[in-house]
Jmol script that loads the backbone (N, CA, C; Angstrom):
load data "model"
ATOM      1  N   UNK A   1     -80.774 197.846-186.591  1.00  0.00           N
ATOM      2  CA  UNK A   1     -80.265 199.078-186.962  1.00  0.00           C
ATOM      3  C   UNK A   1     -78.653 199.045-187.182  1.00  0.00           C
ATOM      4  N   UNK A   2     -78.177 199.473-188.268  1.00  0.00           N
ATOM      5  CA  UNK A   2     -76.876 199.424-188.667  1.00  0.00           C
ATOM      6  C   UNK A   2     -76.073 200.588-188.075  1.00  0.00           C
ATOM      7  N   UNK A   3     -74.787 200.409-188.079  1.00  0.00           N
ATOM      8  CA  UNK A   3     -73.927 201.625-187.671  1.00  0.00           C
ATOM      9  C   UNK A   3     -74.046 202.724-188.527  1.00  0.00           C
ATOM     10  N   UNK A   4     -74.065 203.783-187.921  1.00  0.00           N
ATOM     11  CA  UNK A   4     -74.227 205.135-188.717  1.00  0.00           C
ATOM     12  C   UNK A   4     -72.842 205.497-189.051  1.00  0.00           C
ATOM     13  N   UNK A   5     -72.640 205.939-190.370  1.00  0.00           N
ATOM     14  CA  UNK A   5     -71.288 206.458-190.754  1.00  0.00           C
ATOM     15  C   UNK A   5     -71.158 207.793-190.345  1.00  0.00           C
ATOM     16  N   UNK A   6     -69.974 208.228-189.866  1.00  0.00           N
ATOM     17  CA  UNK A   6     -69.568 209.493-189.528  1.00  0.00           C
ATOM     18  C   UNK A   6     -69.351 210.344-190.787  1.00  0.00           C
ATOM     19  N   UNK A   7     -69.790 211.532-190.685  1.00  0.00           N
ATOM     20  CA  UNK A   7     -69.680 212.545-191.799  1.00  0.00           C
ATOM     21  C   UNK A   7     -68.337 212.760-192.013  1.00  0.00           C
ATOM     22  N   UNK A   8     -67.807 212.800-193.228  1.00  0.00           N
ATOM     23  CA  UNK A   8     -66.470 213.164-193.461  1.00  0.00           C
ATOM     24  C   UNK A   8     -66.199 214.661-193.020  1.00  0.00           C
ATOM     25  N   UNK A   9     -65.206 214.825-192.170  1.00  0.00           N
ATOM     26  CA  UNK A   9     -64.847 216.198-191.616  1.00  0.00           C
ATOM     27  C   UNK A   9     -65.678 216.529-190.459  1.00  0.00           C
ATOM     28  N   UNK A  10     -66.554 215.561-189.942  1.00  0.00           N
ATOM     29  CA  UNK A  10     -67.352 215.840-188.820  1.00  0.00           C
ATOM     30  C   UNK A  10     -66.554 215.578-187.482  1.00  0.00           C
ATOM     31  N   UNK A  11     -67.048 215.952-186.335  1.00  0.00           N
ATOM     32  CA  UNK A  11     -66.342 215.951-185.125  1.00  0.00           C
ATOM     33  C   UNK A  11     -66.185 214.419-184.737  1.00  0.00           C
ATOM     34  N   UNK A  12     -64.996 214.015-184.255  1.00  0.00           N
ATOM     35  CA  UNK A  12     -64.638 212.692-183.817  1.00  0.00           C
ATOM     36  C   UNK A  12     -64.659 212.730-182.368  1.00  0.00           C
ATOM     37  N   UNK A  13     -65.263 211.936-181.553  1.00  0.00           N
ATOM     38  CA  UNK A  13     -65.211 211.911-180.129  1.00  0.00           C
ATOM     39  C   UNK A  13     -63.855 211.760-179.629  1.00  0.00           C
ATOM     40  N   UNK A  14     -63.157 210.862-180.204  1.00  0.00           N
ATOM     41  CA  UNK A  14     -61.798 210.512-179.705  1.00  0.00           C
ATOM     42  C   UNK A  14     -60.823 211.711-179.682  1.00  0.00           C
ATOM     43  N   UNK A  15     -61.002 212.513-180.734  1.00  0.00           N
ATOM     44  CA  UNK A  15     -60.307 213.809-180.740  1.00  0.00           C
ATOM     45  C   UNK A  15     -60.744 214.744-179.677  1.00  0.00           C
ATOM     46  N   UNK A  16     -61.903 214.669-179.162  1.00  0.00           N
ATOM     47  CA  UNK A  16     -62.473 215.596-178.203  1.00  0.00           C
ATOM     48  C   UNK A  16     -61.993 215.225-176.702  1.00  0.00           C
ATOM     49  N   UNK A  17     -61.604 213.996-176.546  1.00  0.00           N
ATOM     50  CA  UNK A  17     -61.337 213.496-175.217  1.00  0.00           C
ATOM     51  C   UNK A  17     -60.178 214.328-174.616  1.00  0.00           C
ATOM     52  N   UNK A  18     -59.071 214.658-175.160  1.00  0.00           N
ATOM     53  CA  UNK A  18     -58.087 215.445-174.450  1.00  0.00           C
ATOM     54  C   UNK A  18     -58.662 216.802-174.165  1.00  0.00           C
ATOM     55  N   UNK A  19     -59.463 217.413-175.008  1.00  0.00           N
ATOM     56  CA  UNK A  19     -60.095 218.698-174.766  1.00  0.00           C
ATOM     57  C   UNK A  19     -61.046 218.511-173.541  1.00  0.00           C
ATOM     58  N   UNK A  20     -61.782 217.495-173.441  1.00  0.00           N
ATOM     59  CA  UNK A  20     -62.723 217.324-172.250  1.00  0.00           C
ATOM     60  C   UNK A  20     -62.043 217.147-170.956  1.00  0.00           C
ATOM     61  N   UNK A  21     -60.853 216.449-171.127  1.00  0.00           N
ATOM     62  CA  UNK A  21     -59.935 216.144-169.878  1.00  0.00           C
ATOM     63  C   UNK A  21     -59.406 217.532-169.314  1.00  0.00           C
ATOM     64  N   UNK A  22     -59.098 218.390-170.272  1.00  0.00           N
ATOM     65  CA  UNK A  22     -58.664 219.686-169.928  1.00  0.00           C
ATOM     66  C   UNK A  22     -59.710 220.715-169.329  1.00  0.00           C
ATOM     67  N   UNK A  23     -60.918 220.578-169.775  1.00  0.00           N
ATOM     68  CA  UNK A  23     -61.949 221.288-169.278  1.00  0.00           C
ATOM     69  C   UNK A  23     -62.246 220.767-167.801  1.00  0.00           C
ATOM     70  N   UNK A  24     -62.139 219.560-167.545  1.00  0.00           N
ATOM     71  CA  UNK A  24     -62.253 218.899-166.273  1.00  0.00           C
ATOM     72  C   UNK A  24     -61.185 219.421-165.323  1.00  0.00           C
ATOM     73  N   UNK A  25     -60.012 219.411-165.829  1.00  0.00           N
ATOM     74  CA  UNK A  25     -58.898 219.960-164.963  1.00  0.00           C
ATOM     75  C   UNK A  25     -59.078 221.288-164.596  1.00  0.00           C
ATOM     76  N   UNK A  26     -59.551 222.234-165.533  1.00  0.00           N
ATOM     77  CA  UNK A  26     -59.858 223.662-165.292  1.00  0.00           C
ATOM     78  C   UNK A  26     -60.921 223.705-164.210  1.00  0.00           C
ATOM     79  N   UNK A  27     -61.861 222.883-164.171  1.00  0.00           N
ATOM     80  CA  UNK A  27     -62.936 222.863-163.140  1.00  0.00           C
ATOM     81  C   UNK A  27     -62.245 222.543-161.760  1.00  0.00           C
ATOM     82  N   UNK A  28     -61.361 221.590-161.750  1.00  0.00           N
ATOM     83  CA  UNK A  28     -60.524 221.234-160.500  1.00  0.00           C
ATOM     84  C   UNK A  28     -59.668 222.461-160.092  1.00  0.00           C
ATOM     85  N   UNK A  29     -59.187 223.138-160.905  1.00  0.00           N
ATOM     86  CA  UNK A  29     -58.293 224.419-160.591  1.00  0.00           C
ATOM     87  C   UNK A  29     -59.387 225.405-160.020  1.00  0.00           C
ATOM     88  N   UNK A  30     -60.414 225.599-160.592  1.00  0.00           N
ATOM     89  CA  UNK A  30     -61.382 226.708-160.141  1.00  0.00           C
ATOM     90  C   UNK A  30     -61.948 226.282-158.781  1.00  0.00           C
ATOM     91  N   UNK A  31     -62.306 224.982-158.498  1.00  0.00           N
ATOM     92  CA  UNK A  31     -62.720 224.539-157.170  1.00  0.00           C
ATOM     93  C   UNK A  31     -61.643 224.755-156.107  1.00  0.00           C
ATOM     94  N   UNK A  32     -60.387 224.461-156.525  1.00  0.00           N
ATOM     95  CA  UNK A  32     -59.277 224.536-155.530  1.00  0.00           C
ATOM     96  C   UNK A  32     -59.135 226.121-155.230  1.00  0.00           C
ATOM     97  N   UNK A  33     -59.145 227.024-156.151  1.00  0.00           N
ATOM     98  CA  UNK A  33     -58.949 228.521-156.029  1.00  0.00           C
ATOM     99  C   UNK A  33     -60.093 229.010-154.917  1.00  0.00           C
ATOM    100  N   UNK A  34     -61.325 228.453-155.250  1.00  0.00           N
ATOM    101  CA  UNK A  34     -62.319 228.874-154.479  1.00  0.00           C
ATOM    102  C   UNK A  34     -62.329 228.415-152.938  1.00  0.00           C
ATOM    103  N   UNK A  35     -61.568 227.226-152.723  1.00  0.00           N
ATOM    104  CA  UNK A  35     -61.336 226.853-151.418  1.00  0.00           C
ATOM    105  C   UNK A  35     -60.334 227.756-150.699  1.00  0.00           C
ATOM    106  N   UNK A  36     -59.481 228.384-151.392  1.00  0.00           N
ATOM    107  CA  UNK A  36     -58.555 229.353-150.735  1.00  0.00           C
ATOM    108  C   UNK A  36     -57.278 228.568-150.280  1.00  0.00           C
ATOM    109  N   UNK A  37     -57.141 227.311-150.638  1.00  0.00           N
ATOM    110  CA  UNK A  37     -55.948 226.478-150.217  1.00  0.00           C
ATOM    111  C   UNK A  37     -54.813 226.428-151.246  1.00  0.00           C
ATOM    112  N   UNK A  38     -53.817 227.197-150.960  1.00  0.00           N
ATOM    113  CA  UNK A  38     -52.634 227.104-152.100  1.00  0.00           C
ATOM    114  C   UNK A  38     -52.217 225.665-152.459  1.00  0.00           C
ATOM    115  N   UNK A  39     -52.052 224.926-151.529  1.00  0.00           N
ATOM    116  CA  UNK A  39     -51.599 223.488-151.706  1.00  0.00           C
ATOM    117  C   UNK A  39     -52.665 222.767-152.635  1.00  0.00           C
ATOM    118  N   UNK A  40     -53.903 222.951-152.444  1.00  0.00           N
ATOM    119  CA  UNK A  40     -54.963 222.337-153.232  1.00  0.00           C
ATOM    120  C   UNK A  40     -54.803 222.924-154.756  1.00  0.00           C
ATOM    121  N   UNK A  41     -54.584 224.315-154.779  1.00  0.00           N
ATOM    122  CA  UNK A  41     -54.572 225.003-156.023  1.00  0.00           C
ATOM    123  C   UNK A  41     -53.313 224.388-156.809  1.00  0.00           C
ATOM    124  N   UNK A  42     -52.268 224.274-155.934  1.00  0.00           N
ATOM    125  CA  UNK A  42     -50.997 223.813-156.857  1.00  0.00           C
ATOM    126  C   UNK A  42     -51.347 222.303-157.223  1.00  0.00           C
ATOM    127  N   UNK A  43     -51.846 221.435-156.457  1.00  0.00           N
ATOM    128  CA  UNK A  43     -52.199 220.083-156.844  1.00  0.00           C
ATOM    129  C   UNK A  43     -52.952 220.048-158.090  1.00  0.00           C
ATOM    130  N   UNK A  44     -54.010 220.982-158.211  1.00  0.00           N
ATOM    131  CA  UNK A  44     -54.833 220.986-159.332  1.00  0.00           C
ATOM    132  C   UNK A  44     -54.163 221.531-160.537  1.00  0.00           C
ATOM    133  N   UNK A  45     -53.190 222.529-160.335  1.00  0.00           N
ATOM    134  CA  UNK A  45     -52.459 223.088-161.386  1.00  0.00           C
ATOM    135  C   UNK A  45     -51.334 222.094-162.051  1.00  0.00           C
ATOM    136  N   UNK A  46     -50.967 221.120-161.295  1.00  0.00           N
ATOM    137  CA  UNK A  46     -50.026 220.067-161.587  1.00  0.00           C
ATOM    138  C   UNK A  46     -50.566 218.869-162.201  1.00  0.00           C
ATOM    139  N   UNK A  47     -52.038 218.797-162.365  1.00  0.00           N
ATOM    140  CA  UNK A  47     -52.676 217.669-162.983  1.00  0.00           C
ATOM    141  C   UNK A  47     -52.155 217.614-164.401  1.00  0.00           C
ATOM    142  N   UNK A  48     -51.682 216.402-164.870  1.00  0.00           N
ATOM    143  CA  UNK A  48     -51.192 216.222-166.141  1.00  0.00           C
ATOM    144  C   UNK A  48     -52.141 216.748-167.228  1.00  0.00           C
ATOM    145  N   UNK A  49     -53.557 216.524-166.955  1.00  0.00           N
ATOM    146  CA  UNK A  49     -54.528 217.020-167.977  1.00  0.00           C
ATOM    147  C   UNK A  49     -54.703 218.527-167.967  1.00  0.00           C
ATOM    148  N   UNK A  50     -54.100 219.236-167.079  1.00  0.00           N
ATOM    149  CA  UNK A  50     -54.176 220.672-167.278  1.00  0.00           C
ATOM    150  C   UNK A  50     -53.065 221.203-168.304  1.00  0.00           C
ATOM    151  N   UNK A  51     -52.127 220.323-168.573  1.00  0.00           N
ATOM    152  CA  UNK A  51     -51.156 220.535-169.452  1.00  0.00           C
ATOM    153  C   UNK A  51     -50.405 221.880-169.353  1.00  0.00           C
ATOM    154  N   UNK A  52     -50.114 222.285-167.971  1.00  0.00           N
ATOM    155  CA  UNK A  52     -49.453 223.412-167.774  1.00  0.00           C
ATOM    156  C   UNK A  52     -47.859 223.175-167.529  1.00  0.00           C
ATOM    157  N   UNK A  53     -47.075 224.060-167.894  1.00  0.00           N
ATOM    158  CA  UNK A  53     -45.683 223.932-167.768  1.00  0.00           C
ATOM    159  C   UNK A  53     -44.998 224.866-166.804  1.00  0.00           C
ATOM    160  N   UNK A  54     -43.952 224.439-166.288  1.00  0.00           N
ATOM    161  CA  UNK A  54     -43.156 225.276-165.316  1.00  0.00           C
ATOM    162  C   UNK A  54     -43.925 225.663-163.978  1.00  0.00           C
ATOM    163  N   UNK A  55     -44.875 224.932-163.527  1.00  0.00           N
ATOM    164  CA  UNK A  55     -45.618 225.080-162.439  1.00  0.00           C
ATOM    165  C   UNK A  55     -44.633 224.737-161.253  1.00  0.00           C
ATOM    166  N   UNK A  56     -44.338 225.677-160.362  1.00  0.00           N
ATOM    167  CA  UNK A  56     -43.381 225.510-159.140  1.00  0.00           C
ATOM    168  C   UNK A  56     -44.033 225.353-157.855  1.00  0.00           C
ATOM    169  N   UNK A  57     -43.893 224.456-157.137  1.00  0.00           N
ATOM    170  CA  UNK A  57     -44.423 224.378-155.684  1.00  0.00           C
ATOM    171  C   UNK A  57     -44.121 225.733-154.886  1.00  0.00           C
ATOM    172  N   UNK A  58     -42.874 226.228-155.064  1.00  0.00           N
ATOM    173  CA  UNK A  58     -42.458 227.448-154.306  1.00  0.00           C
ATOM    174  C   UNK A  58     -43.556 228.622-154.583  1.00  0.00           C
ATOM    175  N   UNK A  59     -44.089 228.522-155.706  1.00  0.00           N
ATOM    176  CA  UNK A  59     -45.058 229.715-156.165  1.00  0.00           C
ATOM    177  C   UNK A  59     -46.516 229.414-155.710  1.00  0.00           C
ATOM    178  N   UNK A  60     -46.816 228.443-154.951  1.00  0.00           N
ATOM    179  CA  UNK A  60     -48.310 227.944-154.685  1.00  0.00           C
ATOM    180  C   UNK A  60     -48.924 229.280-154.176  1.00  0.00           C
ATOM    181  N   UNK A  61     -48.616 229.957-153.213  1.00  0.00           N
ATOM    182  CA  UNK A  61     -49.286 231.050-152.660  1.00  0.00           C
ATOM    183  C   UNK A  61     -49.487 232.133-153.804  1.00  0.00           C
ATOM    184  N   UNK A  62     -48.512 232.388-154.476  1.00  0.00           N
ATOM    185  CA  UNK A  62     -48.634 233.366-155.675  1.00  0.00           C
ATOM    186  C   UNK A  62     -49.699 232.882-156.549  1.00  0.00           C
ATOM    187  N   UNK A  63     -49.670 231.678-157.044  1.00  0.00           N
ATOM    188  CA  UNK A  63     -50.734 231.089-158.053  1.00  0.00           C
ATOM    189  C   UNK A  63     -52.075 231.305-157.253  1.00  0.00           C
ATOM    190  N   UNK A  64     -52.291 231.033-156.108  1.00  0.00           N
ATOM    191  CA  UNK A  64     -53.562 231.183-155.378  1.00  0.00           C
ATOM    192  C   UNK A  64     -53.900 232.621-155.427  1.00  0.00           C
ATOM    193  N   UNK A  65     -53.139 233.477-155.051  1.00  0.00           N
ATOM    194  CA  UNK A  65     -53.436 234.911-154.989  1.00  0.00           C
ATOM    195  C   UNK A  65     -53.896 235.411-156.297  1.00  0.00           C
ATOM    196  N   UNK A  66     -53.044 235.187-157.371  1.00  0.00           N
ATOM    197  CA  UNK A  66     -53.399 235.750-158.711  1.00  0.00           C
ATOM    198  C   UNK A  66     -54.634 235.203-159.314  1.00  0.00           C
ATOM    199  N   UNK A  67     -54.753 233.848-159.227  1.00  0.00           N
ATOM    200  CA  UNK A  67     -56.024 233.239-159.611  1.00  0.00           C
ATOM    201  C   UNK A  67     -57.212 233.684-158.805  1.00  0.00           C
ATOM    202  N   UNK A  68     -57.171 233.780-157.607  1.00  0.00           N
ATOM    203  CA  UNK A  68     -58.298 234.292-156.813  1.00  0.00           C
ATOM    204  C   UNK A  68     -58.630 235.712-157.276  1.00  0.00           C
ATOM    205  N   UNK A  69     -57.809 236.496-157.498  1.00  0.00           N
ATOM    206  CA  UNK A  69     -57.876 237.934-157.872  1.00  0.00           C
ATOM    207  C   UNK A  69     -58.460 237.971-159.246  1.00  0.00           C
ATOM    208  N   UNK A  70     -58.004 237.036-160.167  1.00  0.00           N
ATOM    209  CA  UNK A  70     -58.540 237.099-161.629  1.00  0.00           C
ATOM    210  C   UNK A  70     -60.047 236.710-161.432  1.00  0.00           C
ATOM    211  N   UNK A  71     -60.410 235.640-160.584  1.00  0.00           N
ATOM    212  CA  UNK A  71     -61.799 235.264-160.529  1.00  0.00           C
ATOM    213  C   UNK A  71     -62.563 236.306-159.917  1.00  0.00           C
ATOM    214  N   UNK A  72     -61.984 237.119-159.009  1.00  0.00           N
ATOM    215  CA  UNK A  72     -62.795 238.173-158.427  1.00  0.00           C
ATOM    216  C   UNK A  72     -63.185 239.288-159.417  1.00  0.00           C
ATOM    217  N   UNK A  73     -62.361 239.455-160.505  1.00  0.00           N
ATOM    218  CA  UNK A  73     -62.454 240.410-161.349  1.00  0.00           C
ATOM    219  C   UNK A  73     -63.379 240.211-162.408  1.00  0.00           C
ATOM    220  N   UNK A  74     -63.891 238.882-162.497  1.00  0.00           N
ATOM    221  CA  UNK A  74     -64.957 238.541-163.461  1.00  0.00           C
ATOM    222  C   UNK A  74     -66.272 239.086-163.231  1.00  0.00           C
TER     223      UNK A  74
END
end "model"
wireframe off; spacefill off
backbone 0.3
color backbone group
């Protein structure tokens, strides 16, 4: 069986990898928020794959509270 050609304009897995990494990072953030531990939430928010900017350790409790409240509203 030969290699299949990718359709022109079709999805390319390599381009989806950063997107998948970001989805995984969001999962880590959600798990940390559910645990109720601001330090774990901060750690997850700081993951490079989350691609968040200006996350500050001093705001860890605030991030936890806001994200927990937002999840509770869903």
